[in-house]
C-alpha positions as CSV (number, residue, x, y, z in Angstrom):
1,M,0.0,0.0,0.0
2,S,1.5,3.3,-1.0
3,N,1.1,6.7,0.6
4,A,2.2,10.3,0.1
5,A,2.2,13.6,1.9
6,I,1.7,17.2,0.9
7,I,3.3,19.9,3.1
8,L,1.8,23.3,2.4
9,A,4.7,25.8,3.0
10,A,4.0,28.7,0.6
11,G,2.7,31.4,2.9
12,A,4.3,34.7,3.6
13,S,4.6,34.1,7.4
14,R,3.7,37.8,8.0
15,R,2.5,37.4,11.6
16,M,5.6,35.2,12.5
17,G,8.0,37.8,11.0
18,S,10.3,35.1,9.5
19,A,9.9,32.1,7.2
20,K,8.0,29.4,9.0
21,P,9.6,26.5,7.2
22,L,13.0,27.7,8.6
23,L,12.0,28.2,12.2
24,D,14.3,26.3,14.6
25,W,12.6,23.2,15.8
26,G,14.8,21.2,18.1
27,G,18.0,22.2,16.4
28,E,16.9,21.9,12.7
29,P,14.5,23.9,10.4
30,L,10.9,23.1,11.1
31,L,10.3,21.9,7.5
32,I,13.2,19.4,7.6
33,A,11.9,18.1,11.0
34,E,8.5,17.6,9.4
35,I,9.8,15.8,6.4
36,R,11.8,13.5,8.7
37,T,8.7,12.9,10.8
38,L,6.6,11.9,7.8
39,E,9.4,9.6,6.4
40,A,9.7,7.9,9.8
41,A,5.9,7.2,9.6
42,G,6.6,5.3,6.3
43,I,5.5,8.1,3.9
44,E,7.1,7.2,0.5
45,S,6.6,10.5,-1.3
46,V,6.7,13.9,0.4
47,I,5.8,16.9,-1.7
48,V,6.6,20.4,-0.3
49,V,4.7,23.3,-1.9
50,L,6.7,26.5,-1.8
51,G,5.8,30.1,-2.6
52,A,7.0,33.1,-0.6
53,R,10.8,33.0,0.0
54,A,11.1,29.8,-2.0
55,Q,14.7,30.4,-2.9
56,L,15.6,31.0,0.7
57,V,13.9,27.8,1.8
58,R,15.4,25.7,-1.0
59,A,18.9,26.9,-0.1
60,Q,18.4,25.4,3.4
61,L,16.9,22.1,2.1
62,G,19.9,20.8,0.3
63,A,19.1,17.5,-1.3
64,L,15.6,17.7,-0.1
65,T,14.9,20.4,-2.6
66,K,14.0,17.7,-5.1
67,R,10.8,17.2,-3.1
68,T,9.6,20.8,-3.7
69,V,7.2,22.3,-6.2
70,F,6.7,26.0,-6.6
71,N,3.2,27.6,-6.5
72,P,3.3,30.9,-8.4
73,Q,-0.3,31.6,-7.2
74,W,0.5,31.4,-3.5
75,P,-0.6,35.0,-2.8
76,Q,-4.2,33.9,-3.8
77,G,-4.5,31.6,-0.8
78,R,-3.6,28.2,0.7
79,S,-6.0,26.3,-1.5
80,T,-3.8,27.1,-4.6
81,S,-0.9,25.3,-2.9
82,L,-3.1,22.3,-2.2
83,V,-4.0,22.3,-5.9
84,A,-0.3,22.4,-6.8
85,G,0.6,19.5,-4.5
86,A,-2.4,17.4,-5.6
87,R,-1.6,18.0,-9.3
88,A,2.0,17.0,-8.7
89,L,0.8,13.7,-7.3
90,L,-1.7,13.2,-10.2
91,E,1.3,13.5,-12.6
92,R,2.9,10.4,-11.0
93,P,2.3,7.1,-12.8
94,E,0.7,5.5,-9.7
95,R,-1.9,7.2,-7.4
96,P,-1.2,6.8,-3.7
97,D,-3.7,5.0,-1.4
98,A,-3.5,7.7,1.2
99,I,-2.3,11.3,1.4
100,V,-1.3,13.2,4.5
101,I,-2.1,16.9,4.2
102,Q,0.0,19.0,6.6
103,N,0.5,22.8,7.0
104,V,4.1,23.7,7.7
105,D,3.0,25.7,10.8
106,Q,1.2,22.6,12.3
107,P,3.9,20.1,13.2
108,T,3.0,16.6,14.2
109,R,4.6,13.4,15.5
110,T,5.4,10.1,13.7
111,E,3.1,8.0,15.9
112,I,0.2,10.3,15.1
113,V,0.7,10.0,11.4
114,T,1.2,6.2,11.7
115,R,-2.1,5.8,13.6
116,L,-4.0,8.0,11.2
117,L,-2.8,6.0,8.2
118,E,-3.5,2.7,9.9
119,E,-7.1,3.7,10.9
120,R,-7.8,5.1,7.4
121,S,-6.8,1.8,5.9
122,R,-8.6,-0.3,8.5
123,A,-11.9,1.6,8.1
124,D,-11.5,2.2,4.4
125,A,-12.4,5.8,5.2
126,D,-12.3,8.7,2.7
127,A,-10.6,10.8,5.4
128,V,-9.4,10.7,9.0
129,Q,-8.6,13.5,11.4
130,P,-7.3,13.7,14.9
131,E,-9.2,15.5,17.6
132,L,-8.4,16.8,21.1
133,D,-11.2,17.4,23.6
134,G,-13.8,17.2,20.8
135,H,-12.1,19.7,18.5
136,G,-10.7,18.7,15.1
137,G,-6.9,18.8,14.7
138,H,-4.2,18.0,12.2
139,P,-2.9,16.6,10.0
140,V,-5.7,15.2,7.9
141,V,-5.3,12.0,5.9
142,V,-7.4,11.4,2.9
143,A,-7.8,8.6,0.4
144,G,-6.0,8.7,-2.9
145,T,-9.3,8.5,-4.6
146,L,-10.0,12.1,-3.5
147,L,-6.9,13.5,-5.4
148,P,-9.0,14.9,-8.3
149,E,-11.2,16.7,-5.9
150,L,-8.1,18.1,-4.1
151,A,-6.7,19.2,-7.4
152,A,-9.9,21.2,-8.1
153,V,-10.4,23.1,-4.8
154,E,-10.8,26.8,-4.8
155,E,-10.2,29.5,-2.2
156,T,-13.7,30.9,-2.8
157,T,-15.3,27.6,-1.8
158,F,-13.1,27.1,1.3
159,G,-10.7,24.6,-0.3
160,L,-10.0,21.5,1.8
161,R,-12.9,22.3,4.1
162,R,-15.3,21.8,1.3
163,V,-13.8,18.4,0.4
164,L,-14.1,17.3,4.1
165,E,-17.7,18.5,4.2
166,A,-18.4,16.2,1.2
167,H,-16.4,13.4,2.8
168,P,-16.7,13.8,6.6
169,P,-13.6,12.5,8.3
170,L,-13.4,9.7,10.8
171,R,-12.3,11.4,14.0
172,L,-9.7,9.8,16.2
173,A,-9.2,11.0,19.8
174,F,-5.7,12.0,20.9
175,D,-4.5,13.4,24.2
176,D,-1.5,15.0,22.6
177,P,-1.8,18.9,22.4
178,I,0.4,18.9,19.3
179,V,-2.7,18.0,17.1
180,R,-4.1,21.5,17.8
181,I,-0.9,23.6,17.8
182,D,-0.7,26.3,15.2
183,L,2.4,28.4,14.9
184,D,1.2,31.8,13.7
185,T,3.2,34.2,15.9
186,P,6.5,34.2,17.8
187,E,4.4,33.8,21.0
188,D,2.8,30.7,19.6
189,L,6.2,29.3,18.7
190,K,7.6,30.0,22.2
191,R,4.5,28.5,23.9
192,A,4.6,25.4,21.6
193,R,8.3,24.8,22.3
194,A,7.7,24.9,26.0
195,Q,4.6,22.8,25.9
196,L,6.3,20.1,23.8
197,A,9.7,20.4,25.4
198,I,11.3,21.4,22.1
199,A,14.7,23.0,22.6
200,D,15.1,26.5,21.2
């Protein structure tokens, strides 16, 4: 069974004040840490969608640059990056069975990704999503059969949200706060590092 991941990392990071993909996360850039997390969960193909500061991010990725695609429409919203990532997967000769969709400012853990993938396969669900205290979290894992829908999302119709409305995800309860962490500001980053015992 094959799987893939799309990391959406094209935003301008205005509220953070510096490129989110390059934030220090335990001694390495956040984006590299996320790629390693996904690979440790058995993800065979990770696609990183870049936009703002793409050259700066690629300079830090080294050999991992081959995993990136550039989204020239990134200023038009996150949905355009999801489209770019989905289309890149559709160009592959074989469609993956499952796709992890992750925002670069929403880190996760290997064991969370592993459980989501296992439960999606076991239940043959169109989508699975973690939850904490009854609130939906991240990342979302969707079936490969939804790739054409992902490749056609639009910002005006709420992008991924519309796909998940059409295919309500199976919710899996976690007691790990990381499934709800969102790194929008320097204060969020500081709080997340402390909460998760990530060295800064």
